[in-house]
C-alpha positions in Angstrom: -34.8 -7.1 -75.9 -38.2 -7.3 -75.0 -40.4 -9.8 -73.0 -41.2 -12.0 -76.0 -37.6 -12.1 -77.4 -36.4 -13.0 -74.1 -39.1 -15.8 -73.5 -38.2 -17.4 -77.1 -34.7 -16.8 -77.0 -34.1 -19.0 -74.0 -32.0 -15.8 -72.7 -32.8 -15.1 -68.8 -33.0 -11.7 -67.5 -30.5 -10.6 -65.4 -31.0 -11.9 -61.8 -29.0 -8.9 -60.1 -30.7 -5.8 -59.2 -29.7 -2.3 -60.9 -30.0 -0.5 -58.2 -26.9 0.3 -56.2 -26.6 -2.1 -53.2 -26.3 -0.8 -49.6 -23.7 -3.0 -48.3 -22.0 -2.5 -44.9 -18.4 -2.8 -46.4 -16.6 -1.9 -49.9 -17.1 -4.8 -52.1 -13.2 -5.7 -52.0 -11.2 -8.8 -51.9 -10.1 -7.9 -48.3 -13.8 -7.4 -47.1 -15.0 -10.7 -48.8 -14.8 -12.5 -45.4 -16.5 -9.8 -43.6 -19.8 -10.2 -46.1 -19.5 -13.8 -45.4 -19.5 -13.2 -41.6 -22.5 -10.9 -41.9 -24.4 -14.0 -43.3 -23.1 -16.3 -40.6 -24.6 -13.7 -38.0 -27.8 -13.3 -39.6 -28.4 -17.0 -39.9 -27.2 -17.6 -36.2 -29.5 -14.7 -35.0 -32.7 -15.3 -37.0 -32.3 -19.0 -38.0 -30.8 -20.2 -34.9 -28.4 -22.2 -36.8 -24.5 -22.0 -36.9 -22.9 -22.1 -40.2 -19.4 -23.7 -40.5 -18.1 -23.2 -44.0 -18.3 -26.8 -44.8 -19.2 -27.9 -48.2 -22.5 -29.3 -46.7 -23.5 -26.0 -45.6 -24.2 -24.8 -49.2 -27.6 -27.1 -48.7 -28.7 -24.6 -46.0 -27.8 -21.4 -48.1 -29.8 -23.2 -51.0 -32.8 -23.8 -48.7 -32.7 -20.3 -46.9 -32.8 -18.5 -50.6 -35.5 -20.5 -51.5 -37.8 -20.0 -48.4 -37.7 -16.2 -49.1 -38.2 -16.8 -53.0 -41.2 -19.0 -52.3 -42.5 -16.5 -50.0 -42.5 -14.0 -53.0 -39.7 -11.6 -51.7 -37.8 -10.2 -54.7 -34.3 -9.9 -55.4 -34.4 -6.2 -55.4 -36.0 -6.2 -52.0 -33.7 -9.2 -50.5 -30.5 -8.1 -52.5 -28.1 -7.3 -49.8 -28.8 -10.6 -48.0 -28.5 -12.5 -51.3 -25.0 -10.6 -51.9 -23.9 -12.2 -48.3 -24.9 -15.3 -48.8 -23.0 -15.4 -52.3 -19.8 -14.3 -50.2 -20.6 -16.9 -47.8 -20.6 -19.6 -50.7 -17.5 -17.8 -52.1 -15.6 -18.0 -48.6 -16.6 -21.8 -48.5 -14.8 -22.0 -51.8 -11.7 -20.3 -50.5 -11.5 -22.4 -47.7 -12.1 -25.8 -49.5 -11.0 -25.2 -53.0 -8.1 -22.9 -52.6 -9.9 -20.0 -54.5 -8.7 -16.5 -53.9 -10.9 -13.3 -53.7 -10.1 -10.7 -56.5 -11.3 -7.7 -58.1 -13.4 -8.5 -61.5 -12.2 -5.1 -63.2 -10.5 -6.3 -66.3 -11.9 -9.9 -66.8 -13.3 -10.8 -69.9 -16.7 -12.6 -70.0 -18.9 -13.4 -72.5 -21.1 -10.2 -71.9 -22.1 -11.3 -68.3 -21.9 -8.7 -65.9 -19.8 -9.7 -62.8 -19.8 -8.5 -59.3 -17.0 -6.2 -58.1 -15.2 -9.1 -56.6 -15.2 -12.9 -57.7 -13.2 -15.8 -57.3 -9.9 -17.0 -59.1 -9.7 -20.8 -58.8 -6.4 -22.6 -58.8 -6.8 -23.6 -62.3 -6.9 -20.1 -63.3 -10.5 -20.1 -64.2 -12.7 -17.4 -62.5 -16.1 -17.8 -60.8 -18.8 -15.3 -59.3 -20.3 -16.9 -56.2 -22.4 -13.7 -55.5 -23.7 -13.7 -59.1 -24.4 -17.6 -58.5 -26.6 -16.8 -55.4 -28.7 -14.3 -57.2 -29.1 -16.8 -60.1 -30.0 -19.3 -57.1 -32.6 -17.1 -55.8 -34.1 -15.8 -59.3 -33.9 -19.3 -61.0 -34.5 -21.7 -58.5 -33.2 -25.0 -57.6 -31.5 -25.8 -61.0 -28.9 -23.2 -59.9 -27.8 -25.5 -56.9 -25.2 -24.0 -54.6 -23.9 -27.1 -53.4 -23.0 -28.2 -57.0 -21.5 -25.0 -57.6 -19.4 -25.0 -54.6 -18.1 -28.7 -55.9 -17.7 -27.8 -59.4 -17.4 -23.9 -59.3 
């Protein structure tokens, strides 16, 4: 689909970079909390702010991603940080919503690519907080992460 097709069809470009991500751990359900902790460590070391996995902390993630998007950083250049920010959002949902990290393989979607790990919610539906973080970074405030955490 070309530029004008995307522009007039209302379909947004995929916000997730096509390049392989250079992650410290294998993207697996058992490692999701490690990715989330990486984000906590980055924020503590660089922003001198202690994240606490509360629902309100998703506001910080929103502002954090917006700050870098506003600075002109591309999702391709910031992909690993966006990934771990999404894992943090997901881990918050694990702790407060009873979600569970699972592999996305075999999950049927409407043509939307999923990250290798997603969340299974208590109601049996699936959600992808890592892709949502990429959406927030790429598409802005209308992809609010706090609302996402509450509604998932």
